[in-house]
C-alpha positions as CSV (number, residue, x, y, z in Angstrom):
1,X,337.5,212.8,149.6
2,X,337.4,211.5,153.1
3,X,334.3,213.4,153.8
4,X,332.9,212.1,150.7
5,X,334.0,208.1,152.0
6,X,332.6,209.2,155.3
7,X,329.1,210.3,153.2
8,X,329.1,207.0,151.5
9,X,329.6,205.0,154.4
10,X,326.9,206.6,156.6
11,X,324.4,206.1,153.9
12,X,325.5,202.2,153.8
13,X,325.6,201.6,157.9
14,X,321.9,202.1,158.8
15,X,320.4,200.5,155.4
16,X,316.8,200.6,156.7
17,X,316.9,204.2,157.3
18,X,318.6,205.3,154.2
19,X,316.2,203.2,152.3
20,X,313.0,204.5,153.9
21,X,314.5,208.0,153.7
22,X,315.3,207.8,149.9
23,X,311.3,205.8,149.4
24,X,309.9,209.2,151.0
25,X,311.7,211.5,149.0
26,X,311.2,209.6,145.7
27,X,307.7,209.4,146.2
28,X,307.4,213.2,147.3
29,X,309.7,214.5,144.2
30,X,307.6,212.1,141.6
31,X,304.6,213.4,143.2
32,X,305.8,217.1,142.6
33,X,307.0,216.0,139.0
34,X,303.5,215.0,138.0
35,X,301.6,217.5,139.8
36,X,304.0,220.1,138.1
37,X,303.3,218.9,134.3
38,X,299.3,218.8,135.3
39,X,299.8,222.5,137.3
40,X,301.6,223.8,133.9
41,X,298.9,222.8,131.7
42,X,296.4,223.8,134.0
43,X,297.8,227.1,134.3
44,X,297.6,227.9,130.4
45,X,293.8,226.4,130.4
46,X,292.8,228.8,133.1
47,X,294.3,231.6,131.2
48,X,292.6,230.3,128.0
49,X,289.0,229.9,129.9
50,X,289.7,233.5,131.6
51,X,289.6,235.0,127.9
52,X,287.1,233.1,126.6
53,X,283.9,234.8,128.1
54,X,282.8,237.5,125.4
55,X,281.8,241.1,125.8
56,X,279.0,242.0,123.1
57,X,278.7,245.4,122.7
58,X,275.4,246.0,120.7
59,X,274.7,249.2,118.7
60,X,271.6,251.1,117.7
61,X,270.8,251.2,114.2
62,X,271.7,255.5,114.6
63,X,275.2,254.3,114.8
64,X,277.0,254.4,111.2
65,X,279.8,251.8,110.5
66,X,282.5,254.7,110.8
67,X,281.5,255.3,114.2
68,X,281.8,251.7,115.2
69,X,284.8,250.8,113.5
70,X,286.4,254.0,115.7
71,X,285.1,252.8,118.9
72,X,286.8,249.5,118.0
73,X,289.9,251.0,117.0
74,X,290.1,252.9,120.0
75,X,289.3,250.2,122.4
76,X,291.9,247.6,120.6
77,X,294.6,250.0,122.2
78,X,294.0,249.4,125.5
79,X,296.2,246.7,127.1
80,X,293.5,245.6,129.4
81,X,291.7,244.3,125.7
82,X,292.6,241.4,124.1
83,X,291.1,241.7,120.8
84,X,288.0,243.4,119.5
85,X,286.2,241.7,116.3
86,X,283.4,243.7,114.3
87,X,280.6,241.8,113.3
88,X,278.2,244.0,110.9
89,X,274.5,243.5,110.1
90,X,275.0,241.5,107.1
91,X,277.8,239.6,108.4
92,X,275.0,238.9,111.5
93,X,272.6,238.1,109.2
94,X,275.1,235.5,107.3
95,X,275.8,233.9,110.5
96,X,272.1,233.5,111.5
97,X,271.4,231.8,108.3
98,X,274.2,229.4,108.5
99,X,273.3,228.3,111.9
100,X,269.8,227.6,111.1
101,X,269.9,226.6,107.4
102,X,268.5,223.1,108.5
103,X,265.4,225.0,109.6
104,X,264.1,226.9,106.9
105,X,260.9,228.4,108.6
106,X,263.3,230.7,110.6
107,X,264.5,232.1,107.9
108,X,261.6,233.5,106.3
109,X,261.2,237.0,105.8
110,X,264.7,237.4,107.4
111,X,266.8,240.9,106.7
112,X,269.8,242.5,108.0
113,X,267.9,245.4,109.4
114,X,266.7,242.9,112.5
115,X,270.6,242.2,113.4
116,X,272.4,245.0,115.5
117,X,275.6,245.6,114.4
118,X,278.2,244.6,117.3
119,X,281.9,244.5,118.6
120,X,283.1,241.1,120.0
121,X,285.6,242.3,123.0
122,X,287.9,239.9,124.8
123,X,289.9,241.0,127.8
124,X,293.4,240.2,128.7
125,X,292.8,238.8,132.2
126,X,289.4,238.3,133.7
127,X,289.7,240.9,136.5
128,X,289.4,243.4,134.0
129,X,285.8,242.3,132.8
130,X,283.8,244.5,135.0
131,X,285.7,247.6,134.5
132,X,285.7,247.1,130.4
133,X,281.8,246.9,130.9
134,X,281.5,249.9,133.0
135,X,283.9,252.1,130.4
136,X,281.8,250.7,127.3
137,X,278.3,251.3,128.7
138,X,278.5,255.1,128.5
139,X,279.5,255.1,125.0
140,X,276.8,256.9,122.6
141,X,274.4,254.9,120.5
142,X,274.7,251.4,122.6
143,X,271.8,249.5,122.6
144,X,273.0,246.7,125.0
145,X,276.3,245.3,126.7
146,X,275.6,241.2,127.4
147,X,278.2,239.3,129.0
148,X,278.0,236.1,131.2
149,X,278.8,237.4,134.4
150,X,278.0,234.2,136.4
151,X,280.2,232.4,134.1
152,X,283.1,235.0,134.4
153,X,282.4,235.0,138.3
154,X,282.7,231.0,138.3
155,X,285.8,231.6,136.9
156,X,287.2,233.6,138.9
157,X,286.7,231.1,141.8
158,X,287.9,228.0,140.1
159,X,291.4,230.5,139.1
160,X,291.5,231.1,142.7
161,X,291.1,228.3,144.1
162,X,293.3,226.4,142.0
163,X,296.1,228.2,142.6
164,X,295.5,228.1,146.1
165,X,295.4,224.6,146.0
166,X,298.4,223.6,143.7
167,X,300.9,226.2,145.8
168,X,299.7,224.3,149.3
169,X,299.9,220.7,147.6
170,X,303.7,221.8,146.2
171,X,304.7,223.5,149.6
172,X,303.4,220.4,151.8
173,X,305.4,218.1,149.5
174,X,308.4,220.5,149.5
175,X,308.0,220.6,153.2
176,X,307.8,216.4,153.7
177,X,310.7,216.5,151.8
178,X,312.9,218.8,154.1
179,X,311.4,217.0,157.3
180,X,312.8,214.0,155.9
181,X,316.2,214.9,155.3
182,X,316.0,216.8,158.9
183,X,315.1,213.8,160.8
184,X,317.7,211.6,158.6
185,X,320.9,213.3,159.0
186,X,319.7,214.3,162.5
187,X,319.6,210.3,163.3
188,X,323.0,210.0,161.7
189,X,324.7,212.5,163.7
190,X,323.0,211.7,167.1
191,X,324.1,208.0,166.4
192,X,327.9,209.4,166.1
193,X,328.0,211.8,168.7
194,X,330.6,210.2,170.6
195,X,332.8,210.0,167.3
196,X,332.1,214.0,167.2
197,X,332.8,214.5,170.4
198,X,336.6,213.0,169.9
199,X,337.1,214.6,166.2
200,X,336.2,218.4,168.3
201,X,338.6,217.3,171.3
202,X,341.1,216.5,168.9
203,X,340.9,220.1,167.3
204,X,338.9,219.0,163.9
205,X,337.0,222.5,162.2
206,X,333.4,222.7,162.5
207,X,333.8,222.1,158.8
208,X,335.4,219.2,158.8
209,X,332.8,218.1,161.0
210,X,329.8,219.3,159.0
211,X,330.9,218.4,155.4
212,X,330.3,214.6,155.6
213,X,326.6,215.0,156.4
214,X,326.0,218.0,154.0
215,X,327.2,216.0,151.4
216,X,325.0,212.9,153.0
217,X,322.2,215.0,152.3
218,X,323.3,216.0,148.7
219,X,323.8,212.3,148.0
220,X,320.1,211.4,148.9
221,X,319.1,214.2,146.4
222,X,321.1,212.7,143.8
223,X,319.8,209.3,144.2
224,X,316.2,210.0,144.3
225,X,316.0,212.4,141.5
226,X,317.9,209.7,139.8
227,X,315.4,207.2,140.7
228,X,312.3,209.8,139.9
229,X,313.9,210.4,136.3
230,X,313.8,206.5,135.7
231,X,310.3,206.4,136.8
232,X,309.5,209.3,134.6
233,X,311.1,207.6,131.7
234,X,308.5,204.6,132.4
235,X,305.6,206.4,133.0
236,X,305.8,209.3,131.4
237,X,304.4,208.4,127.8
238,X,301.8,206.9,129.4
239,X,301.1,209.6,131.6
240,X,301.5,212.7,129.3
241,X,298.9,212.1,127.0
242,X,296.5,211.5,129.6
243,X,297.0,214.8,131.2
244,X,296.6,216.2,127.7
245,X,293.5,214.6,126.7
246,X,292.1,216.0,130.1
247,X,292.1,219.4,128.4
248,X,290.8,218.6,125.1
249,X,289.6,221.6,123.5
250,X,292.4,223.9,124.8
251,X,295.5,225.1,122.8
252,X,298.5,224.1,125.4
253,X,301.8,225.2,124.8
254,X,304.4,222.8,123.1
255,X,308.0,222.5,124.1
256,X,309.4,224.2,121.0
257,X,307.1,227.2,121.8
258,X,308.8,227.1,125.1
259,X,312.0,227.0,124.1
260,X,311.9,229.7,121.5
261,X,310.5,232.0,124.5
262,X,314.1,231.8,126.2
263,X,316.0,232.0,122.7
264,X,316.3,228.2,121.5
265,X,315.0,227.3,118.2
266,X,315.0,223.5,117.4
267,X,312.5,223.7,114.5
268,X,309.8,221.2,114.7
269,X,310.0,217.7,116.8
270,X,307.8,214.6,117.4
271,X,306.1,213.3,120.2
272,X,308.6,211.3,121.6
273,X,311.3,213.8,121.3
274,X,308.9,216.1,123.1
275,X,308.7,213.5,125.7
276,X,312.0,213.0,126.3
277,X,312.9,217.0,126.6
278,X,310.1,217.2,129.2
279,X,311.4,214.2,130.9
280,X,315.1,215.4,130.9
281,X,313.9,218.8,132.2
282,X,311.7,217.6,135.3
283,X,314.7,215.2,136.6
284,X,316.8,218.1,136.0
285,X,314.5,220.4,137.9
286,X,313.7,217.9,140.8
287,X,317.7,217.5,141.1
288,X,317.8,221.1,141.6
289,X,314.9,221.4,144.0
290,X,316.3,218.1,145.9
291,X,319.8,219.8,146.3
292,X,318.3,222.8,147.8
293,X,316.1,221.3,150.1
294,X,318.8,218.7,151.0
295,X,321.7,221.4,151.6
296,X,319.0,223.5,154.0
297,X,318.0,220.4,155.6
298,X,321.4,219.1,156.3
299,X,322.5,222.7,157.6
300,X,319.2,222.7,159.9
301,X,320.4,219.4,161.3
302,X,323.6,220.3,161.8
303,X,322.8,223.3,163.8
304,X,320.1,221.6,165.7
305,X,321.9,218.4,166.7
306,X,325.6,219.2,166.3
307,X,325.9,220.9,169.4
308,X,329.1,219.1,171.3
């Protein structure tokens, strides 16, 4: 109890340092929270886009439907292929007619015989595209294999760069928070150096001396995460729809689906309930991150400055 009291006194004694430290941590954690939401949806958007480019395998007229379906079944068994859809000559004709129904001139003298049967293949990961293309090019009665290589290569580049940028930004923000804790606790220790020397001379243990500064770091984490929670409560109803609107056209995961994946089934929920769950989850995660960083920062500060 005395250690907690001393930790609170440390916060109160130098209000300017406390406020500036809390401001840095609040801005850092709030940025991490908002960016994490954006990064979470970006991850699913990128995965969706990675699977969107399709490989079209066109067969010659010599290929029978039985043979094509056997190829389809064989490809579907691969763990590198997400789905395989068969389009017959008649289906291809129907699609063509539907796409050009406003232009009757393009439909004159059209028959199913001019359209090749095909398989529409989607990979489980964009990295498998080249391997899949090479494997199916060697099949019998294959007329051509078509896929947008430029689009696939561009998506690979975007996917890699976005992950690097995301990890770099989060690492930078966490480092800033760690250094802030390190400097703040270090300043407190240096200002109380004489008092610490006296405590050590009268037989105080290292843990007795360290504990208040450790609790001080934890208090910083608690207060900053509480403020971040309040800010998220105010801003999340406005920010979350904007983030989702940015990914319009991409099937984004729902909170209920994420909870089901960990064995929690809450049924259907409203948009406001979803926002509350996201808010509570983000606040809890930020608090845990803050606790870990504060403890590491406090212990590092103690090890660096508490040499009396």
